[in-house]
Each structure stands twice: as C-alpha cells, then as structure tokens.
Kinemage of the C-alpha trace (Angstrom):
@kinemage 1
@onewidth
@group {chain A} dominant
@subgroup {mainchain}
@vectorlist {calphas} color= white
{ca met a 1} P -11.810 -26.042 1.844
{ca pro a 2} L -10.536 -29.655 1.794
{ca asp a 3} L -10.676 -31.822 4.893
{ca thr a 4} L -7.551 -31.176 6.988
{ca gly a 5} L -7.429 -34.871 7.928
{ca thr a 6} L -5.907 -35.679 4.537
{ca tyr a 7} L -2.895 -33.407 5.070
{ca leu a 8} L 0.120 -33.805 7.300
{ca pro a 9} L -0.130 -31.784 10.521
{ca ser a 10} L 3.029 -29.899 9.579
{ca phe a 11} L 1.405 -28.753 6.336
{ca val a 12} L -1.744 -27.570 8.112
{ca arg a 13} L 0.324 -25.642 10.674
{ca ala a 14} L 2.517 -24.095 7.951
{ca arg a 15} L -0.590 -23.021 6.029
{ca lys a 16} L -2.011 -21.308 9.128
{ca glu a 17} L 1.308 -19.563 9.752
{ca ala a 18} L 1.441 -18.393 6.134
{ca leu a 19} L -2.086 -16.996 6.386
{ca trp a 20} L -1.119 -15.002 9.503
{ca ile a 21} L 1.929 -13.614 7.718
{ca leu a 22} L -0.097 -12.653 4.620
{ca leu a 23} L -2.773 -11.036 6.795
{ca ser a 24} L -0.209 -8.947 8.678
{ca phe a 25} L 1.389 -7.910 5.374
{ca ala a 26} L -2.008 -6.890 3.976
{ca val a 27} L -2.848 -4.799 7.053
{ca cys a 28} L 0.478 -2.939 6.868
{ca leu a 29} L 0.116 -2.473 3.112
{ca val a 30} L -3.399 -1.042 3.370
{ca trp a 31} L -2.373 1.251 6.242
{ca thr a 32} L 0.773 2.527 4.486
{ca ile a 33} L -0.835 3.107 1.092
{ca gly a 34} L -4.101 4.434 2.504
{ca tyr a 35} L -2.676 6.796 5.120
{ca ser a 36} L 0.106 8.070 2.886
{ca ala a 37} L -2.271 8.671 -0.026
{ca leu a 38} L -4.755 10.548 2.152
{ca thr a 39} L -2.242 12.750 3.975
{ca gly a 40} L 0.838 12.892 1.760
{ca tyr a 41} L -0.714 14.874 -1.082
{ca glu a 42} L -2.211 17.633 1.051
{ca ile a 43} L 1.108 19.043 2.293
{ca asp a 44} L 1.392 22.636 3.438
{ca thr a 45} L 5.145 23.187 3.091
{ca glu a 46} L 4.953 26.379 5.163
{ca asn a 47} L 3.613 24.531 8.226
{ca leu a 48} L 5.211 21.118 7.741
{ca lys a 49} L 5.200 19.195 11.034
{ca leu a 50} L 8.250 17.032 11.755
{ca ile a 51} L 8.351 14.048 14.085
{ca leu a 52} L 11.861 12.739 14.805
{ca gly a 53} L 13.039 14.452 11.627
{ca phe a 54} L 10.372 12.891 9.411
{ca pro a 55} L 7.404 14.722 7.942
{ca ser a 56} L 4.437 13.668 10.094
{ca trp a 57} L 2.727 11.788 7.247
{ca val a 58} L 5.906 9.740 6.627
{ca phe a 59} L 6.285 8.998 10.338
{ca trp a 60} L 2.682 7.776 10.777
{ca gly a 61} L 2.273 6.300 7.282
{ca val a 62} L 5.633 4.561 6.793
{ca ala a 63} L 7.837 4.471 9.906
{ca ile a 64} L 5.207 3.321 12.410
{ca pro a 65} L 3.864 0.467 10.228
{ca trp a 66} L 7.465 -0.593 9.580
{ca ile a 67} L 8.228 -0.664 13.302
{ca val a 68} L 4.978 -2.497 14.099
{ca ala a 69} L 5.629 -5.047 11.322
{ca thr a 70} L 9.157 -5.643 12.614
{ca leu a 71} L 7.951 -6.143 16.206
{ca phe a 72} L 5.160 -8.440 14.997
{ca ser a 73} L 7.658 -10.464 12.938
{ca ile a 74} L 9.969 -10.895 15.922
{ca trp a 75} L 7.082 -11.903 18.192
{ca phe a 76} L 5.684 -14.266 15.562
{ca ala a 77} L 9.047 -15.937 14.994
{ca met a 78} L 9.744 -16.340 18.708
{ca arg a 79} L 6.290 -17.359 19.962
{ca val a 80} L 4.164 -18.763 17.132
{ca leu a 81} L 6.398 -20.488 14.583
{ca glu a 82} L 7.183 -24.057 15.502
{ca ser a 83} L 10.240 -26.001 14.501
{ca glu a 84} L 9.759 -29.590 13.486
{ca glu a 85} L 12.105 -32.424 12.704
{ca ala a 86} L 12.129 -33.483 9.069
{ca glu a 87} L 9.934 -36.473 8.399
{ca val a 88} L 12.088 -39.186 6.841
{ca ser a 89} L 10.453 -42.170 5.161
{ca asp a 90} L 11.940 -45.670 5.232
{ca glu a 91} L 12.937 -45.385 1.565
{ca asp a 92} L 14.798 -42.143 2.211
{ca ala a 93} L 16.585 -43.557 5.236
{ca gly a 94} L 17.640 -46.679 3.329
{ca gly a 95} L 18.883 -44.680 0.355
{ca ala a 96} L 21.010 -42.420 2.550
{ca thr a 97} L 23.023 -45.310 4.006
{ca gln a 98} L 24.051 -46.800 0.674
C-alpha cells in the first residue's frame, strides 16, 4: 500500500470510510445469501413458521440484515462520516472572480 503521506488527509479519510461501507455490505451480503440458501430450500410448507407475517427464513435471512444495515448506515452517517470544506486552490479562487 502506498505511503499515506503523499495523499491529502481528506482522501485517506474517504478511503477508510469507503472500506467500512464495503465491509458492512459484504457482511450483509454473505449473511443474506448464505442464510437464505441454507434455510430457504428446505421448507416444510405444512409446518411453515411465520414471524411478523414473514416466513422465518425470510425474516432472519432478509429482514433482519436489512434492518441492521439501515441502523448501521444511520449510525455511520451521524457519527463516523466527516464533512469537510472544499479545498480551493489560488488558481480556482482567481478564476471564479473573473
């Protein structure tokens, strides 16, 4: 990995934030696909368990990861993401006034 001293701090921070987002997406993807594949095909329609109106495998394999991902996204946006003023160079500032 290249030395982080050659990049702007905003780029390094944005890269870390993107890695967290991709990691959370991958965890939810693996859980949803894995759990649903393991439990969704072995359905006994005579004894189908419902949770809040969903088949149990849909509730635990789709609804819960969706809820967790939404809560994580809200927390991440409110607590981790940082806003930064745009960095304007002297050339850009001079060009904007003409």
